[in-house]
Structures are given as structure tokens and as C-alpha cells.
DRENKOLPA-17512 format. One record per residue (C-alpha): residue in one letter; x, y negated, z negated; residue number from 1. Coordinates in steps of 0.25 Angstrom, whole numbers. Last residue first. Example, Ala and Ser with C-alpha at 12.3 -4.5 7.8 and 13.67 -1.06 7.14 Angstrom:
<pts>
s,55,4,-29,2
a,49,18,-31,1
</pts>
This chain:
<pts>
s,-290,38,-617,403
r,-295,33,-631,402
l,-310,34,-626,401
v,-309,48,-622,400
d,-304,52,-636,399
a,-314,44,-643,398
l,-325,51,-635,397
g,-319,65,-639,396
t,-319,61,-654,395
l,-333,56,-653,394
l,-337,70,-647,393
r,-329,77,-657,392
d,-336,69,-668,391
v,-350,73,-663,390
d,-346,87,-662,389
r,-341,87,-676,388
e,-353,81,-681,387
d,-362,92,-676,386
t,-370,95,-664,385
y,-379,108,-665,384
p,-392,101,-665,383
a,-388,93,-652,382
i,-381,79,-650,381
g,-380,74,-636,380
m,-369,66,-630,379
r,-370,61,-615,378
l,-359,54,-607,377
g,-366,46,-597,376
v,-366,46,-581,375
r,-374,37,-571,374
d,-360,33,-565,373
p,-360,22,-577,372
l,-374,23,-584,371
g,-383,12,-578,370
l,-394,15,-589,369
r,-404,16,-578,368
g,-396,25,-569,367
v,-393,34,-581,366
a,-407,35,-585,365
e,-412,38,-571,364
w,-403,50,-569,363
a,-405,56,-583,362
y,-400,69,-577,361
f,-389,70,-587,360
d,-382,58,-581,359
g,-368,64,-584,358
a,-358,66,-595,357
p,-358,77,-605,356
a,-354,77,-619,355
l,-348,91,-622,354
v,-336,90,-632,353
r,-325,100,-631,352
h,-315,88,-635,351
d,-305,87,-623,350
a,-312,94,-612,349
a,-326,91,-615,348
l,-324,77,-620,347
r,-315,74,-608,346
r,-325,79,-598,345
y,-336,71,-604,344
v,-327,58,-604,343
d,-324,61,-590,342
r,-339,61,-586,341
v,-341,49,-595,340
d,-332,41,-585,339
r,-325,30,-593,338
g,-325,15,-592,337
p,-336,13,-601,336
l,-339,26,-609,335
t,-354,30,-607,334
v,-363,36,-617,333
c,-376,44,-618,332
v,-380,49,-632,331
t,-390,59,-636,330
p,-395,62,-650,329
t,-410,59,-646,328
r,-414,45,-646,327
e,-423,35,-652,326
r,-419,20,-651,325
a,-412,22,-638,324
k,-398,18,-636,323
s,-391,30,-629,322
w,-382,23,-618,321
s,-370,23,-627,320
v,-358,16,-622,319
v,-344,21,-627,318
r,-331,12,-626,317
d,-340,0,-631,316
g,-338,4,-645,315
f,-332,18,-648,314
g,-337,18,-662,313
q,-351,17,-656,312
l,-349,31,-651,311
g,-345,37,-665,310
s,-358,31,-671,309
e,-366,36,-660,308
l,-361,50,-662,307
r,-363,50,-677,306
d,-377,44,-676,305
l,-380,55,-665,304
l,-375,65,-675,303
a,-385,61,-686,302
h,-395,61,-675,301
e,-392,75,-671,300
h,-394,80,-686,299
a,-406,72,-689,298
a,-412,76,-676,297
i,-409,91,-678,296
a,-415,91,-692,295
a,-428,84,-687,294
y,-428,94,-675,293
s,-427,106,-685,292
r,-439,101,-693,291
a,-448,99,-681,290
l,-444,112,-676,289
r,-448,119,-689,288
e,-462,112,-688,287
r,-463,117,-673,286
r,-459,131,-677,285
g,-469,132,-688,284
t,-464,136,-702,283
e,-458,124,-708,282
k,-451,126,-721,281
g,-437,122,-716,280
p,-426,126,-707,279
a,-419,116,-699,278
i,-414,122,-686,277
g,-424,133,-686,276
a,-434,126,-676,275
l,-423,124,-666,274
f,-419,138,-666,273
d,-434,142,-664,272
v,-434,132,-652,271
a,-422,138,-647,270
a,-427,152,-648,269
s,-440,149,-641,268
v,-431,143,-630,267
g,-423,155,-629,266
a,-435,164,-628,265
l,-439,156,-616,264
l,-425,157,-610,263
e,-426,173,-611,262
y,-440,173,-604,261
p,-435,165,-592,260
l,-449,164,-585,259
t,-453,172,-573,258
g,-458,163,-562,257
r,-464,150,-563,256
e,-469,144,-576,255
f,-480,133,-573,254
r,-491,144,-573,253
d,-486,149,-587,252
p,-491,137,-594,251
v,-503,138,-592,250
a,-509,150,-585,249
d,-509,151,-569,248
t,-502,164,-570,247
q,-492,167,-558,246
p,-497,177,-547,245
a,-499,166,-537,244
l,-486,159,-540,243
r,-487,145,-545,242
d,-488,130,-541,241
p,-492,122,-554,240
v,-506,117,-558,239
i,-506,107,-569,238
a,-519,106,-577,237
a,-516,118,-585,236
l,-503,112,-589,235
l,-510,100,-595,234
a,-520,109,-603,233
p,-507,117,-608,232
d,-502,104,-614,231
a,-488,102,-610,230
a,-474,108,-613,229
l,-463,111,-604,228
a,-451,119,-606,227
a,-437,120,-601,226
c,-426,130,-598,225
h,-411,132,-602,224
p,-411,139,-616,223
g,-412,133,-629,222
l,-405,124,-639,221
f,-413,111,-637,220
k,-409,106,-623,219
y,-409,120,-618,218
p,-424,121,-622,217
s,-428,110,-611,216
c,-441,102,-614,215
v,-453,96,-607,214
v,-465,89,-612,213
v,-478,88,-604,212
d,-490,79,-608,211
a,-481,71,-618,210
g,-486,62,-628,209
l,-474,63,-636,208
a,-482,67,-648,207
a,-489,77,-640,206
r,-476,84,-635,205
d,-469,84,-648,204
v,-454,86,-646,203
l,-445,89,-658,202
v,-434,80,-655,201
h,-419,83,-651,200
a,-418,93,-640,199
a,-433,91,-637,198
l,-430,76,-633,197
h,-420,80,-622,196
v,-430,89,-614,195
a,-442,81,-618,194
d,-446,77,-604,193
v,-460,72,-606,192
w,-470,72,-595,191
v,-482,63,-598,190
l,-494,64,-589,189
a,-502,51,-586,188
s,-516,48,-591,187
h,-514,33,-590,186
a,-513,31,-606,185
h,-506,44,-606,184
a,-494,38,-599,183
l,-493,26,-609,182
d,-494,36,-620,181
a,-483,45,-615,180
v,-474,33,-613,179
d,-476,29,-628,178
r,-475,44,-632,177
v,-462,45,-625,176
p,-455,34,-632,175
p,-441,37,-627,174
i,-431,46,-634,173
t,-417,41,-628,172
g,-407,52,-629,171
l,-399,44,-618,170
l,-397,55,-607,169
n,-407,66,-611,168
s,-417,55,-613,167
a,-428,59,-623,166
g,-443,63,-621,165
t,-442,59,-607,164
v,-453,54,-599,163
a,-461,58,-587,162
v,-474,50,-585,161
l,-485,56,-576,160
v,-497,52,-568,159
t,-496,36,-569,158
r,-506,29,-561,157
e,-512,22,-573,156
g,-499,17,-578,155
i,-485,20,-583,154
a,-474,12,-577,153
l,-477,-1,-584,152
r,-479,5,-598,151
a,-466,13,-596,150
s,-458,1,-591,149
e,-462,-5,-605,148
l,-458,7,-612,147
d,-443,6,-607,146
l,-437,19,-610,145
e,-425,17,-620,144
g,-410,18,-617,143
t,-409,4,-624,142
d,-401,-4,-614,141
p,-405,5,-602,140
d,-420,3,-604,139
l,-426,15,-596,138
d,-437,13,-587,137
i,-451,20,-586,136
w,-452,22,-571,135
r,-463,23,-561,134
v,-464,34,-550,133
t,-475,33,-539,132
s,-482,45,-533,131
g,-481,49,-519,130
s,-482,64,-523,129
r,-468,67,-518,128
r,-463,54,-525,127
a,-469,58,-538,126
a,-464,72,-538,125
q,-450,67,-535,124
l,-451,57,-547,123
w,-457,68,-556,122
p,-446,78,-554,121
r,-435,67,-554,120
i,-439,61,-567,119
n,-440,71,-579,118
s,-429,79,-574,117
d,-421,66,-572,116
h,-419,65,-587,115
d,-428,53,-591,114
l,-424,39,-595,113
r,-428,32,-582,112
t,-443,36,-584,111
l,-454,42,-575,110
v,-468,38,-572,109
v,-476,45,-561,108
e,-486,37,-554,107
d,-499,41,-546,106
a,-506,34,-534,105
p,-497,40,-524,104
g,-500,55,-528,103
w,-499,64,-539,102
d,-507,77,-541,101
r,-497,87,-535,100
s,-487,79,-544,99
l,-490,87,-556,98
h,-486,101,-552,97
a,-473,96,-545,96
a,-469,87,-556,95
f,-472,99,-565,94
d,-462,108,-558,93
y,-451,97,-557,92
a,-453,93,-572,91
l,-452,108,-576,90
s,-440,110,-567,89
t,-433,98,-573,88
a,-436,103,-587,87
s,-429,116,-584,86
r,-433,130,-581,85
g,-447,128,-586,84
h,-456,135,-596,83
v,-470,129,-599,82
v,-476,126,-612,81
g,-491,122,-613,80
q,-496,135,-618,79
p,-486,134,-630,78
e,-493,121,-635,77
a,-484,109,-637,76
g,-476,102,-648,75
v,-462,102,-641,74
l,-455,113,-649,73
d,-467,121,-653,72
a,-472,122,-639,71
i,-458,125,-634,70
a,-457,137,-644,69
q,-472,141,-641,68
r,-469,142,-626,67
f,-456,149,-628,66
a,-462,160,-637,65
a,-473,162,-627,64
m,-464,164,-616,63
s,-454,173,-624,62
d,-466,182,-628,61
l,-470,184,-614,60
a,-456,189,-610,59
h,-455,198,-622,58
r,-469,203,-619,57
e,-464,208,-606,56
s,-453,215,-612,55
a,-462,221,-623,54
i,-472,227,-614,53
g,-485,224,-607,52
s,-487,210,-611,51
g,-480,202,-600,50
k,-469,193,-596,49
n,-458,198,-587,48
s,-449,207,-594,47
l,-439,207,-606,46
p,-434,217,-616,45
g,-427,209,-617,44
t,-413,205,-614,43
l,-418,192,-610,42
t,-426,189,-622,41
d,-414,193,-631,40
a,-404,185,-623,39
v,-413,172,-624,38
a,-416,174,-638,37
r,-401,176,-641,36
g,-397,164,-634,35
v,-407,156,-642,34
e,-402,161,-655,33
a,-388,158,-651,32
p,-391,143,-651,31
t,-390,136,-638,30
q,-381,123,-634,29
t,-389,111,-630,28
g,-392,107,-616,27
g,-390,94,-608,26
p,-394,85,-620,25
g,-386,94,-628,24
d,-373,91,-621,23
f,-366,86,-634,22
h,-359,99,-637,21
a,-346,100,-644,20
i,-339,112,-638,19
g,-333,121,-648,18
s,-337,133,-640,17
d,-343,139,-653,16
l,-354,129,-650,15
s,-359,139,-640,14
p,-363,149,-651,13
f,-374,140,-656,12
h,-380,145,-669,11
h,-368,142,-677,10
r,-371,127,-674,9
l,-383,127,-682,8
a,-375,131,-695,7
a,-366,119,-693,6
v,-377,110,-689,5
d,-384,112,-703,4
y,-396,103,-703,3
t,-404,102,-716,2
m,-418,96,-719,1
</pts>
């Protein structure tokens, strides 16, 4: 299996800017093929979906292709794929749908590791319904979820467990299947936020034990939107509010208003691009994705080793909070005695390196870790990252530490 990062980078016009991008956990750069798919669909012919004429069929086809692409990406059925404006919007929508049936006898289980989009919607819905919220803890010494706290939190009153597939702050990949098995032993629903995971690991909804899995294409080379995948039978049992003329068919009944057909086409193009990164003999898109993801992982983790080796060379002047045994190529650090927001600005201004500083909406995690000022410097490696990018980042950090 070969991986030609130099050839891959030629597909990303934005890289001509000379910026070394380590902001992938917040959103990746986009290949030209995805941009063309968006533009070609938007400029048509394009009308509202229908079957009477080419412009209507174009819209309908973009929807069908989107559902199939996401299904192939996460191991689901296309009839169970729902488009969303963002993962946050999908969580809020489904928290509203599901919490209609919750009451004071019910419990919702959340984790201290998650992005707030997989915490606050559920917490707020639980409070409105009078339900109890219980927590799976984060071990600040290891960056791992505390499975013992999961065993204590999940019980016969649990109706939903929301857990991340991977931490966007630390890169931690928690044992989702173990958590899901605990939840399913009590017939609870398992909602998995795979937004960060899907950028680095080929998601398998069934293997994760996820009843619902959510991802965001702009984290894996696509346009800004989100998708949810679930068993169509589960979606048929969830009744959303909808307009009177809107179809009651699954999954369409969860999608309000006219869909952004051009973005749907961009998502399909992004999945196709991913599937073509490591060409082989495989013919099915799911199989080609598996091969590409394996090649991407090997490339990204080799660069992660290079990055972490360099960071270790700074000794106690750089503190890494990314310690979990299984991780994505994402590192969160602080520099004792320095404001990482100033470090971010210097890297950008002096070295054209984008390594953002912030809490990254991992609000519970930064609090549990005790990050100074609740802020860390996050460095994420993407499929287009190369050794020169990593070396420039390390050079920039060395420059900051000398001053």
C-alpha cells in the first residue's frame, strides 16, 4: 500500500497559500474535486426535487447519492441517513424528539470527554423533562474515560447514553463498544458523536454498538454540513414535529425545508475522494474506503510520532495532555508560564503555522483536566499534512520557547 502525500497535496488549492494547517480537528481543507461537485450541482440545471424534468431529477439524485455515500462511510443503510446543518443541530433536534417521552423516572448519561454538542442538548432536554443526568468521568491523568464510573452511571433507569467516538480536544478514542454494551443491557439508546473519529477511522456503526452515529463531512475533506445514521426502523419509531405538507417517510421527515443539494453533492465527492486515496483491487466503495483509511492512518501516525518526538525534546517546557493509549493524530499541549493564545498568534504570524488555541467546545473536558485558563494549543494531523509541516511547527515552537 503506497501513500504519496506530495501527489495528494496537489488536489488542495488552499495549500498553495503556504500555510501549514494543523487545524484539521476544527475542519479540514477541501480538494478541488469537492469544490467542483458543489459548483456543478449549484449551477445546474437544479430545481426542487422531483422526477418530471432533468433539473428536478438532479436534486433527487444528489439526495440519493448523499445517503449512499454516508451509508458506505459509516456502515449503515442509506434509508437511515439524515442530513443536518451541523452535528449540534442534529443533537438538539433529536433531543427534542426523544425527550418527549422522558420523565422524572428516567436518566440520561453523558461523559466529561465529549464536545459540548454531545452534552448540552441532552442535558438541557433532561432538565426540561425532569430527568436525571449522570456522568461518565474523564481520568485527567490518562486522558481516558473511566469505565468504572460508566458502570456506576448506567442502570435500569437509563434511557440514553451519549458518548464520543473520539475526543476533538485530546484525540482519545474511548472504548465505545464497552459503553454501548452496558447501555444496551438496560435497553438504553446509544448516541455516538463520530465527528472527530470519522476523520481518521473508518466508522462501523454496528461494531461500535451505536444506535445513532453522527459525523460532519467538513472534518473529512467535505463541505459544511452533518449527517446522522441509524437503523431505519429506529427512525420510524421517532416522531418529529413537521410541516403539514411534508412527507412522513423516513428519513425525509427529519429534514426540514429544502436541502442544500450542492452540499450533498460535495459530501458524495468527498467520500469518493477518500475512497480513491490508496487505489487497489477493491471495487466496492466501502472496501476502497477501508484501504484508504488504513493508508491514511499509517501516514498520519508516522507524522504523529515525529511530532511527539519533537515535543518531548522540549522537556517540561511543553506539557502534553494527550495521553490515551488509543488516539487520533491530535495533540493538545500547554506551555507552562506562557499563554497559548499568544503562542498560536506567533506561530501564525512568524511561521505561517495554524495551530489554534482554545477550549474547542470540549468544555467539560478542559475543566476536568484543569487546563490553565481552560485553554490548550491543539495540533491535528490531516491526510495532506507532510513532514515539512511538522518540522515547521516544531521550529516555530522552538522559536517561541527561546524568547
